[in-house]
Phi, psi and omega in degrees: 000136176268157176302148180245125175277094188299310180300322179295318179297320178294320181296333180284344184293135182289333184227142173291154178062021174245098188290151173246129177283118179274324183202157174234128179233103186057229181274012184253138175247139174251118185240156173231148175208164175259137174259138185234021178095342180285161176275161172233130184300165179301136176213166172212161184229158179287339179233162178292155173225145178256132180246117182242118180273117179280311174213153182091206183217136174253125177248119185238157159244124180225122179054037177086352181259143175272130185230139175239125181245120184261171179309131180087355179254159176226160180220136178256122174266115182292156179306136176081354182279126176288133180213154180213151176271129179273163178302149176094001177284120182220148176125206183247130183236132172255132178244127175252117191227131177284130182222211184244019181286143188268337187220166177274136176196163173262125179286149181294000000 
């Protein structure tokens, strides 16, 4: 696997909030996306997900609490916890998400 320039890959994405899978490690996907200030509705997942802010700021509501995650920080949303993106979230976000992928690989 070669190094991945995460901010450059995010900048290439045509739409904000449309993730690109950077890598698959067993059943885990590593995704990147651009945040553009818009909100994302409440959601929850069957497994935990890790949110790592590469640059900018992620503003969340998780389990009723308001959370701000800055560049270089990460936040783990536990399985089943309702969370939503609040207005003003901008920058590059990496999401590490447990899924159903069977093998490790680098996505194109």
